[in-house]
Structures are given as structure tokens and as C-alpha cells.
C-alpha atoms as an extended CHARMM CRD file, in Angstrom:
* protein
*
       270  EXT
         1         1  UNK       CA            134.3810000000      141.6700000000      -28.6820000000  PROA      1               0.0000000000
         2         2  UNK       CA            137.9500000000      141.2090000000      -27.4050000000  PROA      2               0.0000000000
         3         3  UNK       CA            140.4530000000      142.2550000000      -30.0600000000  PROA      3               0.0000000000
         4         4  UNK       CA            142.6960000000      139.1960000000      -29.7240000000  PROA      4               0.0000000000
         5         5  UNK       CA            139.7840000000      136.7450000000      -29.9130000000  PROA      5               0.0000000000
         6         6  UNK       CA            138.3230000000      138.5620000000      -32.9200000000  PROA      6               0.0000000000
         7         7  UNK       CA            141.6440000000      138.6080000000      -34.7530000000  PROA      7               0.0000000000
         8         8  UNK       CA            142.1780000000      134.8950000000      -34.1610000000  PROA      8               0.0000000000
         9         9  UNK       CA            138.7040000000      133.9710000000      -35.3760000000  PROA      9               0.0000000000
        10        10  UNK       CA            139.0120000000      136.3030000000      -38.3660000000  PROA      10              0.0000000000
        11        11  UNK       CA            142.3230000000      134.7690000000      -39.4070000000  PROA      11              0.0000000000
        12        12  UNK       CA            140.8780000000      131.2520000000      -39.1880000000  PROA      12              0.0000000000
        13        13  UNK       CA            137.9150000000      132.2720000000      -41.3370000000  PROA      13              0.0000000000
        14        14  UNK       CA            140.1960000000      134.0320000000      -43.8100000000  PROA      14              0.0000000000
        15        15  UNK       CA            141.9960000000      130.7340000000      -44.3330000000  PROA      15              0.0000000000
        16        16  UNK       CA            138.7650000000      128.7460000000      -44.5570000000  PROA      16              0.0000000000
        17        17  UNK       CA            137.0810000000      131.1200000000      -47.0130000000  PROA      17              0.0000000000
        18        18  UNK       CA            140.2490000000      132.1890000000      -48.8980000000  PROA      18              0.0000000000
        19        19  UNK       CA            139.9970000000      135.8430000000      -47.9010000000  PROA      19              0.0000000000
        20        20  UNK       CA            142.4270000000      138.7100000000      -47.7560000000  PROA      20              0.0000000000
        21        21  UNK       CA            141.3780000000      140.9530000000      -44.8950000000  PROA      21              0.0000000000
        22        22  UNK       CA            141.8340000000      144.6800000000      -44.4350000000  PROA      22              0.0000000000
        23        23  UNK       CA            141.8960000000      146.5620000000      -41.1240000000  PROA      23              0.0000000000
        24        24  UNK       CA            138.5670000000      146.3890000000      -39.2770000000  PROA      24              0.0000000000
        25        25  UNK       CA            136.1380000000      149.2480000000      -39.7190000000  PROA      25              0.0000000000
        26        26  UNK       CA            136.1740000000      151.6900000000      -36.8190000000  PROA      26              0.0000000000
        27        27  UNK       CA            133.0350000000      152.7220000000      -34.9630000000  PROA      27              0.0000000000
        28        28  UNK       CA            130.5060000000      150.3430000000      -36.5340000000  PROA      28              0.0000000000
        29        29  UNK       CA            127.2080000000      151.9430000000      -35.5310000000  PROA      29              0.0000000000
        30        30  UNK       CA            125.3450000000      150.4890000000      -32.5850000000  PROA      30              0.0000000000
        31        31  UNK       CA            127.3020000000      147.2710000000      -32.5640000000  PROA      31              0.0000000000
        32        32  UNK       CA            129.9840000000      145.4360000000      -30.6560000000  PROA      32              0.0000000000
        33        33  UNK       CA            130.6390000000      143.3220000000      -33.7430000000  PROA      33              0.0000000000
        34        34  UNK       CA            134.0460000000      143.0450000000      -35.4150000000  PROA      34              0.0000000000
        35        35  UNK       CA            133.6210000000      144.0320000000      -39.0750000000  PROA      35              0.0000000000
        36        36  UNK       CA            136.3340000000      144.2570000000      -41.7400000000  PROA      36              0.0000000000
        37        37  UNK       CA            136.6540000000      144.5670000000      -45.5200000000  PROA      37              0.0000000000
        38        38  UNK       CA            137.6550000000      141.3890000000      -47.2990000000  PROA      38              0.0000000000
        39        39  UNK       CA            138.7050000000      140.3350000000      -50.7840000000  PROA      39              0.0000000000
        40        40  UNK       CA            137.7290000000      136.8690000000      -52.0060000000  PROA      40              0.0000000000
        41        41  UNK       CA            139.9570000000      134.5940000000      -54.0470000000  PROA      41              0.0000000000
        42        42  UNK       CA            138.2040000000      135.6890000000      -57.2600000000  PROA      42              0.0000000000
        43        43  UNK       CA            138.9550000000      139.3410000000      -56.4980000000  PROA      43              0.0000000000
        44        44  UNK       CA            135.4270000000      140.3600000000      -55.4890000000  PROA      44              0.0000000000
        45        45  UNK       CA            134.8980000000      142.5940000000      -52.4700000000  PROA      45              0.0000000000
        46        46  UNK       CA            133.1210000000      141.4040000000      -49.3450000000  PROA      46              0.0000000000
        47        47  UNK       CA            132.7600000000      142.1640000000      -45.6420000000  PROA      47              0.0000000000
        48        48  UNK       CA            133.5770000000      139.7740000000      -42.8140000000  PROA      48              0.0000000000
        49        49  UNK       CA            131.4000000000      140.2270000000      -39.7290000000  PROA      49              0.0000000000
        50        50  UNK       CA            131.9980000000      138.5500000000      -36.3850000000  PROA      50              0.0000000000
        51        51  UNK       CA            128.7570000000      139.2350000000      -34.5460000000  PROA      51              0.0000000000
        52        52  UNK       CA            128.4090000000      139.4080000000      -30.7840000000  PROA      52              0.0000000000
        53        53  UNK       CA            125.8450000000      136.7740000000      -29.7130000000  PROA      53              0.0000000000
        54        54  UNK       CA            122.7010000000      138.4790000000      -28.4240000000  PROA      54              0.0000000000
        55        55  UNK       CA            119.0280000000      137.6730000000      -28.1670000000  PROA      55              0.0000000000
        56        56  UNK       CA            117.7530000000      140.1420000000      -30.7610000000  PROA      56              0.0000000000
        57        57  UNK       CA            120.1920000000      139.1740000000      -33.5170000000  PROA      57              0.0000000000
        58        58  UNK       CA            119.9360000000      135.3990000000      -33.1520000000  PROA      58              0.0000000000
        59        59  UNK       CA            118.4020000000      134.8670000000      -36.6100000000  PROA      59              0.0000000000
        60        60  UNK       CA            120.2780000000      137.4650000000      -38.6620000000  PROA      60              0.0000000000
        61        61  UNK       CA            121.8390000000      134.7590000000      -40.8400000000  PROA      61              0.0000000000
        62        62  UNK       CA            118.5230000000      133.0230000000      -41.5070000000  PROA      62              0.0000000000
        63        63  UNK       CA            116.8660000000      136.3600000000      -42.2250000000  PROA      63              0.0000000000
        64        64  UNK       CA            119.4940000000      137.3090000000      -44.7970000000  PROA      64              0.0000000000
        65        65  UNK       CA            118.9940000000      133.9340000000      -46.4570000000  PROA      65              0.0000000000
        66        66  UNK       CA            115.2290000000      134.5020000000      -46.5600000000  PROA      66              0.0000000000
        67        67  UNK       CA            115.4640000000      137.9870000000      -48.0970000000  PROA      67              0.0000000000
        68        68  UNK       CA            118.3290000000      136.8750000000      -50.3870000000  PROA      68              0.0000000000
        69        69  UNK       CA            119.5000000000      140.3730000000      -51.2680000000  PROA      69              0.0000000000
        70        70  UNK       CA            116.0400000000      141.8880000000      -51.7770000000  PROA      70              0.0000000000
        71        71  UNK       CA            116.6050000000      144.5170000000      -50.4130000000  PROA      71              0.0000000000
        72        72  UNK       CA            119.3350000000      143.3990000000      -47.9860000000  PROA      72              0.0000000000
        73        73  UNK       CA            123.0230000000      142.7860000000      -48.4700000000  PROA      73              0.0000000000
        74        74  UNK       CA            123.5990000000      139.2710000000      -49.7610000000  PROA      74              0.0000000000
        75        75  UNK       CA            124.9270000000      136.5700000000      -47.4730000000  PROA      75              0.0000000000
        76        76  UNK       CA            127.9070000000      134.9470000000      -49.2110000000  PROA      76              0.0000000000
        77        77  UNK       CA            128.8830000000      132.4650000000      -46.4890000000  PROA      77              0.0000000000
        78        78  UNK       CA            128.2060000000      131.9220000000      -42.8060000000  PROA      78              0.0000000000
        79        79  UNK       CA            129.1580000000      129.9130000000      -39.7410000000  PROA      79              0.0000000000
        80        80  UNK       CA            126.0180000000      129.9120000000      -37.6000000000  PROA      80              0.0000000000
        81        81  UNK       CA            127.6470000000      128.3580000000      -34.5430000000  PROA      81              0.0000000000
        82        82  UNK       CA            130.3480000000      131.0500000000      -34.5090000000  PROA      82              0.0000000000
        83        83  UNK       CA            127.9750000000      133.9290000000      -35.3920000000  PROA      83              0.0000000000
        84        84  UNK       CA            130.1660000000      134.8740000000      -38.3530000000  PROA      84              0.0000000000
        85        85  UNK       CA            128.9970000000      136.1690000000      -41.7290000000  PROA      85              0.0000000000
        86        86  UNK       CA            130.6540000000      136.9030000000      -45.0530000000  PROA      86              0.0000000000
        87        87  UNK       CA            128.5740000000      139.6250000000      -46.6880000000  PROA      87              0.0000000000
        88        88  UNK       CA            128.2460000000      141.4800000000      -49.9390000000  PROA      88              0.0000000000
        89        89  UNK       CA            130.1270000000      144.7630000000      -49.6380000000  PROA      89              0.0000000000
        90        90  UNK       CA            128.1870000000      147.9860000000      -50.1450000000  PROA      90              0.0000000000
        91        91  UNK       CA            130.1780000000      150.5070000000      -52.1400000000  PROA      91              0.0000000000
        92        92  UNK       CA            130.5960000000      153.3750000000      -51.4890000000  PROA      92              0.0000000000
        93        93  UNK       CA            128.8700000000      152.2020000000      -48.2830000000  PROA      93              0.0000000000
        94        94  UNK       CA            127.8650000000      155.6080000000      -46.9410000000  PROA      94              0.0000000000
        95        95  UNK       CA            124.9540000000      155.6700000000      -44.5270000000  PROA      95              0.0000000000
        96        96  UNK       CA            121.4340000000      156.8520000000      -45.2840000000  PROA      96              0.0000000000
        97        97  UNK       CA            122.0480000000      159.2980000000      -42.4360000000  PROA      97              0.0000000000
        98        98  UNK       CA            123.6900000000      161.5380000000      -45.0380000000  PROA      98              0.0000000000
        99        99  UNK       CA            120.2160000000      162.5030000000      -46.2760000000  PROA      99              0.0000000000
       100       100  UNK       CA            117.7840000000      164.8330000000      -44.4560000000  PROA      100             0.0000000000
       101       101  UNK       CA            115.3180000000      162.9350000000      -42.2870000000  PROA      101             0.0000000000
       102       102  UNK       CA            112.2460000000      163.5280000000      -44.5340000000  PROA      102             0.0000000000
       103       103  UNK       CA            114.1900000000      161.9130000000      -47.3900000000  PROA      103             0.0000000000
       104       104  UNK       CA            115.2140000000      159.0710000000      -45.0940000000  PROA      104             0.0000000000
       105       105  UNK       CA            111.5050000000      158.4790000000      -44.4700000000  PROA      105             0.0000000000
       106       106  UNK       CA            110.8830000000      157.8550000000      -48.1650000000  PROA      106             0.0000000000
       107       107  UNK       CA            113.8160000000      155.4610000000      -48.6050000000  PROA      107             0.0000000000
       108       108  UNK       CA            113.1230000000      153.4970000000      -45.4360000000  PROA      108             0.0000000000
       109       109  UNK       CA            109.4160000000      153.1620000000      -46.1780000000  PROA      109             0.0000000000
       110       110  UNK       CA            110.1560000000      151.7350000000      -49.6230000000  PROA      110             0.0000000000
       111       111  UNK       CA            112.6600000000      149.2560000000      -48.1750000000  PROA      111             0.0000000000
       112       112  UNK       CA            110.3150000000      148.1350000000      -45.4070000000  PROA      112             0.0000000000
       113       113  UNK       CA            107.4660000000      147.4910000000      -47.8230000000  PROA      113             0.0000000000
       114       114  UNK       CA            109.7880000000      145.1640000000      -49.7380000000  PROA      114             0.0000000000
       115       115  UNK       CA            110.9470000000      143.3770000000      -46.5930000000  PROA      115             0.0000000000
       116       116  UNK       CA            107.4430000000      142.5970000000      -45.3550000000  PROA      116             0.0000000000
       117       117  UNK       CA            106.6310000000      139.2000000000      -46.8450000000  PROA      117             0.0000000000
       118       118  UNK       CA            104.5610000000      136.2850000000      -45.6420000000  PROA      118             0.0000000000
       119       119  UNK       CA            106.4730000000      133.2710000000      -44.4370000000  PROA      119             0.0000000000
       120       120  UNK       CA            106.1890000000      129.5910000000      -45.3170000000  PROA      120             0.0000000000
       121       121  UNK       CA            104.4860000000      127.2920000000      -42.8380000000  PROA      121             0.0000000000
       122       122  UNK       CA            107.8070000000      126.1290000000      -41.4040000000  PROA      122             0.0000000000
       123       123  UNK       CA            110.4810000000      128.6870000000      -40.5870000000  PROA      123             0.0000000000
       124       124  UNK       CA            112.9900000000      129.3670000000      -37.7690000000  PROA      124             0.0000000000
       125       125  UNK       CA            111.8680000000      132.8480000000      -36.7900000000  PROA      125             0.0000000000
       126       126  UNK       CA            110.4860000000      133.8140000000      -33.3840000000  PROA      126             0.0000000000
       127       127  UNK       CA            107.2840000000      135.8130000000      -32.8560000000  PROA      127             0.0000000000
       128       128  UNK       CA            107.5380000000      139.4940000000      -32.0040000000  PROA      128             0.0000000000
       129       129  UNK       CA            106.1060000000      138.6260000000      -28.5910000000  PROA      129             0.0000000000
       130       130  UNK       CA            109.4600000000      137.0070000000      -27.7180000000  PROA      130             0.0000000000
       131       131  UNK       CA            111.1650000000      140.3600000000      -28.2280000000  PROA      131             0.0000000000
       132       132  UNK       CA            108.5890000000      142.4340000000      -26.3630000000  PROA      132             0.0000000000
       133       133  UNK       CA            108.5520000000      139.8970000000      -23.5040000000  PROA      133             0.0000000000
       134       134  UNK       CA            112.3220000000      140.2710000000      -23.1750000000  PROA      134             0.0000000000
       135       135  UNK       CA            112.0290000000      144.0540000000      -23.1490000000  PROA      135             0.0000000000
       136       136  UNK       CA            109.1680000000      143.9170000000      -20.6440000000  PROA      136             0.0000000000
       137       137  UNK       CA            111.1570000000      141.7390000000      -18.2530000000  PROA      137             0.0000000000
       138       138  UNK       CA            114.1110000000      144.1010000000      -18.4540000000  PROA      138             0.0000000000
       139       139  UNK       CA            111.9240000000      147.1660000000      -17.8710000000  PROA      139             0.0000000000
       140       140  UNK       CA            110.1160000000      145.5370000000      -14.9270000000  PROA      140             0.0000000000
       141       141  UNK       CA            113.4190000000      144.6470000000      -13.3280000000  PROA      141             0.0000000000
       142       142  UNK       CA            114.2000000000      148.3670000000      -13.2820000000  PROA      142             0.0000000000
       143       143  UNK       CA            110.7900000000      149.5030000000      -11.9930000000  PROA      143             0.0000000000
       144       144  UNK       CA            112.3190000000      151.3190000000       -9.0300000000  PROA      144             0.0000000000
       145       145  UNK       CA            113.7300000000      153.8570000000      -11.5050000000  PROA      145             0.0000000000
       146       146  UNK       CA            110.4340000000      154.6660000000      -13.2540000000  PROA      146             0.0000000000
       147       147  UNK       CA            109.4360000000      158.3330000000      -12.7560000000  PROA      147             0.0000000000
       148       148  UNK       CA            105.8800000000      157.6620000000      -14.0270000000  PROA      148             0.0000000000
       149       149  UNK       CA            104.8130000000      154.0950000000      -13.3420000000  PROA      149             0.0000000000
       150       150  UNK       CA            101.3720000000      154.6080000000      -14.8940000000  PROA      150             0.0000000000
       151       151  UNK       CA            102.7550000000      155.4780000000      -18.3260000000  PROA      151             0.0000000000
       152       152  UNK       CA            105.2680000000      152.6220000000      -18.2570000000  PROA      152             0.0000000000
       153       153  UNK       CA            102.6300000000      150.0700000000      -17.2600000000  PROA      153             0.0000000000
       154       154  UNK       CA            100.3400000000      151.3570000000      -20.0210000000  PROA      154             0.0000000000
       155       155  UNK       CA            103.1330000000      150.6730000000      -22.4800000000  PROA      155             0.0000000000
       156       156  UNK       CA            103.7330000000      147.1970000000      -21.0970000000  PROA      156             0.0000000000
       157       157  UNK       CA            100.0190000000      146.3810000000      -21.4190000000  PROA      157             0.0000000000
       158       158  UNK       CA            100.0400000000      147.6030000000      -24.9980000000  PROA      158             0.0000000000
       159       159  UNK       CA            102.9100000000      145.2860000000      -25.9030000000  PROA      159             0.0000000000
       160       160  UNK       CA            100.5850000000      142.3820000000      -25.1140000000  PROA      160             0.0000000000
       161       161  UNK       CA             97.3950000000      143.9250000000      -26.4950000000  PROA      161             0.0000000000
       162       162  UNK       CA             98.9370000000      144.8960000000      -29.8270000000  PROA      162             0.0000000000
       163       163  UNK       CA            100.2920000000      141.3980000000      -30.2540000000  PROA      163             0.0000000000
       164       164  UNK       CA             96.8510000000      139.8940000000      -29.6690000000  PROA      164             0.0000000000
       165       165  UNK       CA             95.0480000000      142.2740000000      -32.0290000000  PROA      165             0.0000000000
       166       166  UNK       CA             97.4740000000      142.1470000000      -34.9730000000  PROA      166             0.0000000000
       167       167  UNK       CA             95.7260000000      141.2910000000      -38.2280000000  PROA      167             0.0000000000
       168       168  UNK       CA             98.8020000000      140.4180000000      -40.2930000000  PROA      168             0.0000000000
       169       169  UNK       CA            102.1570000000      138.8110000000      -39.6210000000  PROA      169             0.0000000000
       170       170  UNK       CA            105.2370000000      139.1570000000      -41.8060000000  PROA      170             0.0000000000
       171       171  UNK       CA            108.9850000000      138.9120000000      -41.3200000000  PROA      171             0.0000000000
       172       172  UNK       CA            110.1770000000      142.1290000000      -39.6910000000  PROA      172             0.0000000000
       173       173  UNK       CA            113.6510000000      143.6830000000      -39.6060000000  PROA      173             0.0000000000
       174       174  UNK       CA            112.7730000000      145.2740000000      -36.1780000000  PROA      174             0.0000000000
       175       175  UNK       CA            115.8670000000      147.5410000000      -36.1050000000  PROA      175             0.0000000000
       176       176  UNK       CA            115.6450000000      149.3400000000      -39.4370000000  PROA      176             0.0000000000
       177       177  UNK       CA            116.8000000000      152.9350000000      -39.2200000000  PROA      177             0.0000000000
       178       178  UNK       CA            118.9860000000      155.1640000000      -41.3750000000  PROA      178             0.0000000000
       179       179  UNK       CA            122.2010000000      153.8740000000      -39.8190000000  PROA      179             0.0000000000
       180       180  UNK       CA            121.4030000000      150.3520000000      -41.0330000000  PROA      180             0.0000000000
       181       181  UNK       CA            120.9830000000      151.3310000000      -44.6840000000  PROA      181             0.0000000000
       182       182  UNK       CA            124.0290000000      151.8350000000      -46.9170000000  PROA      182             0.0000000000
       183       183  UNK       CA            124.6170000000      153.1510000000      -50.4200000000  PROA      183             0.0000000000
       184       184  UNK       CA            125.5090000000      150.4000000000      -52.8570000000  PROA      184             0.0000000000
       185       185  UNK       CA            126.0210000000      149.7180000000      -56.5450000000  PROA      185             0.0000000000
       186       186  UNK       CA            123.6700000000      146.7710000000      -57.0500000000  PROA      186             0.0000000000
       187       187  UNK       CA            120.8590000000      148.9510000000      -55.7110000000  PROA      187             0.0000000000
       188       188  UNK       CA            120.8740000000      152.5670000000      -54.5150000000  PROA      188             0.0000000000
       189       189  UNK       CA            120.3900000000      151.4200000000      -50.9010000000  PROA      189             0.0000000000
       190       190  UNK       CA            120.7170000000      148.0770000000      -49.1170000000  PROA      190             0.0000000000
       191       191  UNK       CA            119.6980000000      146.9830000000      -45.6250000000  PROA      191             0.0000000000
       192       192  UNK       CA            122.2580000000      145.6380000000      -43.1480000000  PROA      192             0.0000000000
       193       193  UNK       CA            121.9890000000      144.1470000000      -39.6460000000  PROA      193             0.0000000000
       194       194  UNK       CA            118.3730000000      142.9020000000      -39.6440000000  PROA      194             0.0000000000
       195       195  UNK       CA            117.0680000000      141.3860000000      -36.4200000000  PROA      195             0.0000000000
       196       196  UNK       CA            114.2180000000      139.2100000000      -37.7010000000  PROA      196             0.0000000000
       197       197  UNK       CA            111.0140000000      138.4950000000      -35.8020000000  PROA      197             0.0000000000
       198       198  UNK       CA            107.5120000000      137.6960000000      -37.0450000000  PROA      198             0.0000000000
       199       199  UNK       CA            104.8820000000      140.3280000000      -36.3480000000  PROA      199             0.0000000000
       200       200  UNK       CA            102.7280000000      143.1110000000      -37.7150000000  PROA      200             0.0000000000
       201       201  UNK       CA            104.2650000000      145.6790000000      -40.0820000000  PROA      201             0.0000000000
       202       202  UNK       CA            103.3830000000      148.6810000000      -37.8940000000  PROA      202             0.0000000000
       203       203  UNK       CA            106.0140000000      147.6650000000      -35.3580000000  PROA      203             0.0000000000
       204       204  UNK       CA            108.7610000000      148.0360000000      -37.9500000000  PROA      204             0.0000000000
       205       205  UNK       CA            107.9220000000      151.7080000000      -38.4130000000  PROA      205             0.0000000000
       206       206  UNK       CA            108.8580000000      152.5750000000      -34.8490000000  PROA      206             0.0000000000
       207       207  UNK       CA            112.6540000000      152.3060000000      -34.8930000000  PROA      207             0.0000000000
       208       208  UNK       CA            113.1980000000      155.0660000000      -37.4470000000  PROA      208             0.0000000000
       209       209  UNK       CA            110.7800000000      157.3310000000      -35.5770000000  PROA      209             0.0000000000
       210       210  UNK       CA            112.6530000000      156.7620000000      -32.3260000000  PROA      210             0.0000000000
       211       211  UNK       CA            115.8760000000      157.6440000000      -34.1490000000  PROA      211             0.0000000000
       212       212  UNK       CA            114.3870000000      161.0150000000      -35.1840000000  PROA      212             0.0000000000
       213       213  UNK       CA            113.7060000000      162.4480000000      -31.7120000000  PROA      213             0.0000000000
       214       214  UNK       CA            113.6030000000      166.1470000000      -32.6260000000  PROA      214             0.0000000000
       215       215  UNK       CA            110.7910000000      165.6950000000      -35.1430000000  PROA      215             0.0000000000
       216       216  UNK       CA            108.9610000000      163.1640000000      -33.0100000000  PROA      216             0.0000000000
       217       217  UNK       CA            109.2240000000      165.3560000000      -29.9090000000  PROA      217             0.0000000000
       218       218  UNK       CA            108.1060000000      168.5020000000      -31.8020000000  PROA      218             0.0000000000
       219       219  UNK       CA            105.1600000000      167.0110000000      -33.7050000000  PROA      219             0.0000000000
       220       220  UNK       CA            104.4940000000      163.4010000000      -32.7190000000  PROA      220             0.0000000000
       221       221  UNK       CA            101.0870000000      163.1370000000      -34.3910000000  PROA      221             0.0000000000
       222       222  UNK       CA            102.1570000000      164.6980000000      -37.6930000000  PROA      222             0.0000000000
       223       223  UNK       CA            105.4450000000      162.8000000000      -37.8820000000  PROA      223             0.0000000000
       224       224  UNK       CA            103.7250000000      159.4630000000      -37.2680000000  PROA      224             0.0000000000
       225       225  UNK       CA            100.8990000000      160.2050000000      -39.6960000000  PROA      225             0.0000000000
       226       226  UNK       CA            103.2850000000      161.1260000000      -42.5510000000  PROA      226             0.0000000000
       227       227  UNK       CA            105.4470000000      158.0410000000      -42.0360000000  PROA      227             0.0000000000
       228       228  UNK       CA            102.3970000000      155.7540000000      -41.8280000000  PROA      228             0.0000000000
       229       229  UNK       CA            101.2040000000      157.1080000000      -45.1850000000  PROA      229             0.0000000000
       230       230  UNK       CA            104.5920000000      156.3380000000      -46.7500000000  PROA      230             0.0000000000
       231       231  UNK       CA            104.5520000000      152.8490000000      -45.2260000000  PROA      231             0.0000000000
       232       232  UNK       CA            100.9430000000      152.3190000000      -46.3700000000  PROA      232             0.0000000000
       233       233  UNK       CA             99.8980000000      151.1360000000      -42.9170000000  PROA      233             0.0000000000
       234       234  UNK       CA             97.3080000000      152.1960000000      -40.3520000000  PROA      234             0.0000000000
       235       235  UNK       CA             98.4580000000      155.3790000000      -38.6170000000  PROA      235             0.0000000000
       236       236  UNK       CA             96.7080000000      154.4470000000      -35.3780000000  PROA      236             0.0000000000
       237       237  UNK       CA             98.5890000000      151.1420000000      -35.1020000000  PROA      237             0.0000000000
       238       238  UNK       CA            101.8670000000      152.9630000000      -35.6700000000  PROA      238             0.0000000000
       239       239  UNK       CA            100.8920000000      155.5250000000      -33.0050000000  PROA      239             0.0000000000
       240       240  UNK       CA            100.1030000000      152.7810000000      -30.5100000000  PROA      240             0.0000000000
       241       241  UNK       CA            103.3300000000      150.8790000000      -31.1340000000  PROA      241             0.0000000000
       242       242  UNK       CA            105.3250000000      154.1080000000      -30.8990000000  PROA      242             0.0000000000
       243       243  UNK       CA            103.5940000000      154.9530000000      -27.6150000000  PROA      243             0.0000000000
       244       244  UNK       CA            104.3340000000      151.4820000000      -26.2410000000  PROA      244             0.0000000000
       245       245  UNK       CA            108.0130000000      151.7070000000      -27.1230000000  PROA      245             0.0000000000
       246       246  UNK       CA            108.4320000000      155.2500000000      -25.8030000000  PROA      246             0.0000000000
       247       247  UNK       CA            106.7260000000      154.2190000000      -22.5860000000  PROA      247             0.0000000000
       248       248  UNK       CA            108.1170000000      150.7580000000      -21.9190000000  PROA      248             0.0000000000
       249       249  UNK       CA            111.3500000000      150.0980000000      -23.8410000000  PROA      249             0.0000000000
       250       250  UNK       CA            114.1170000000      149.3610000000      -21.3050000000  PROA      250             0.0000000000
       251       251  UNK       CA            116.6750000000      152.1640000000      -21.0130000000  PROA      251             0.0000000000
       252       252  UNK       CA            119.5310000000      153.3800000000      -18.8670000000  PROA      252             0.0000000000
       253       253  UNK       CA            117.8790000000      156.7340000000      -18.1070000000  PROA      253             0.0000000000
       254       254  UNK       CA            114.1200000000      156.8250000000      -17.5010000000  PROA      254             0.0000000000
       255       255  UNK       CA            114.2670000000      160.6330000000      -17.4570000000  PROA      255             0.0000000000
       256       256  UNK       CA            115.4780000000      160.9310000000      -21.0570000000  PROA      256             0.0000000000
       257       257  UNK       CA            112.2910000000      162.6270000000      -22.3260000000  PROA      257             0.0000000000
       258       258  UNK       CA            110.6300000000      159.6320000000      -23.9340000000  PROA      258             0.0000000000
       259       259  UNK       CA            107.9450000000      159.2800000000      -21.2740000000  PROA      259             0.0000000000
       260       260  UNK       CA            106.8120000000      162.8690000000      -21.8730000000  PROA      260             0.0000000000
       261       261  UNK       CA            106.3680000000      162.1780000000      -25.5880000000  PROA      261             0.0000000000
       262       262  UNK       CA            104.5360000000      158.9560000000      -24.7600000000  PROA      262             0.0000000000
       263       263  UNK       CA            102.1700000000      160.9460000000      -22.5690000000  PROA      263             0.0000000000
       264       264  UNK       CA            101.4770000000      163.3490000000      -25.4710000000  PROA      264             0.0000000000
       265       265  UNK       CA            100.7520000000      160.4300000000      -27.7860000000  PROA      265             0.0000000000
       266       266  UNK       CA             98.4760000000      158.8600000000      -25.2000000000  PROA      266             0.0000000000
       267       267  UNK       CA             96.4860000000      162.0810000000      -24.9020000000  PROA      267             0.0000000000
       268       268  UNK       CA             95.8340000000      162.0670000000      -28.6590000000  PROA      268             0.0000000000
       269       269  UNK       CA             93.4830000000      159.1160000000      -28.1820000000  PROA      269             0.0000000000
       270       270  UNK       CA             91.5260000000      160.7070000000      -25.3490000000  PROA      270             0.0000000000
């Protein structure tokens, strides 16, 4: 986000919401968003976030309203048209990455089990198939770069097959990993930056696994099995979703090692 545009929007929102803003946070993980500490008129701490419009995060505001602080940060105010959010501030706000990965597993599994809730009949959220279709189109557009077309196409087929054979659908965070969980005072840990879609819980286990490449590369079967037990989901569904993402997620470098791990996971079923 351009600095001048962000500053102008932030100043307008500060007037509208009676905020005193601090300097923006530097290096917000995995995001082009502009994020800064804020103090409300009553003296309480908050965070102002100017999100960059993108397909995956389209319903972040609605998702935060649905979860209502359990176990996410609370949404204090929002301007949906401008993709701007005023959020509860996590203090001290350190990332779950400060813990060893096996301890991250335990925290993330507990948070995910709380996030997975059935939805009312009418809701704004898109099906997981919308996300996987977007990823599939992006991967197919780059097919000339695939070093192993068979593995990639197996992953693309699984995206569709897993959607069709899902036996439960809940609201997913889809991007929950240790960098999107912060220490807080209201609860020990709170979730930030959800990207809500409706789908089966096993999908939501994949992002943390993909963010732990050393363990996943060294022992894919054991790492998946342990995490599935913590999540209380079917290990085979988590294996299949992990295979599909390793094989078919779009990426800048198709020789980054993920296809080799996908091949190992595929051989486990043979």
C-alpha cells in the first residue's frame, strides 16, 4: 500500500473514530496492509488496519464479526468499502512463533477447534471451492514451469475430489499459522488475519504444516498424524489435503522442494 495513500486514509479514519495514532508497525508478517497502534477517545488501546483488497481476505470483517472474539481479536469498528478495521490490540502482542513448533501445534489445534462452527442458513461466506478454483487457475496458467506435471495434476484433481467428498462444513480461517496468533491479556493467545471460507476442518490443518517445512520434509507421515490427533480430525483427510497443497498450490518457484514431499505423501497411500 502506498505510504501517502495509507497516511491520508488513516488520518481520515482517526478523525472519524476519534483515534490517536502511533507510527505504523514495521514488517507486518505476510501482509501488504498498513497497521498501526491506536488509542481511542476513552483511553483504550486498539489497532488500525488498512487492508490491501485481495480475493482471499474479502470476508475478514464478516468473519471477525461471526467469531466475535472467540478466539479472534475483536472487531471494534470497520469500513467494509474501504477495507479498514479497528481491532482489539493484543498486548504484549508477541507471535506464537516464539514457542517451539511442537508447542505451536498444541496451541493452534486448540484455537482451530474453537473456530470450527456450523453456520446459519444465510451467511456471506464463500465455499472453499472458490479458493481452490482460484489457486488451480493460477497454477494452470504457470503449467510451463511444472517440473513434474503428473504430481501437480494429481493435486489439482484432489482439490475437486476432496471438496465433493467432504462430510462436514464449518467456517474456516484458512491461513492460520503461528505468525497469525498473538499473545494477549484477554486470553493467552488470539487469532488475527482470518481469511474465511466454508469447508471441511481438515483443510485448516494444512497451513501450519506448510509453515513447518523442516519437520514436514523430515517426517511427513508422523508430523501429519500427530497434528491430526491434536485437531481431532481424520489423519487421512489431512494427509490428502496436505498432498494437494504441496502439489498444486501456485508458487513462484516450482523447484522449491514441495513436489518431492508431495510425492512421498502420495506413496504412503500406495
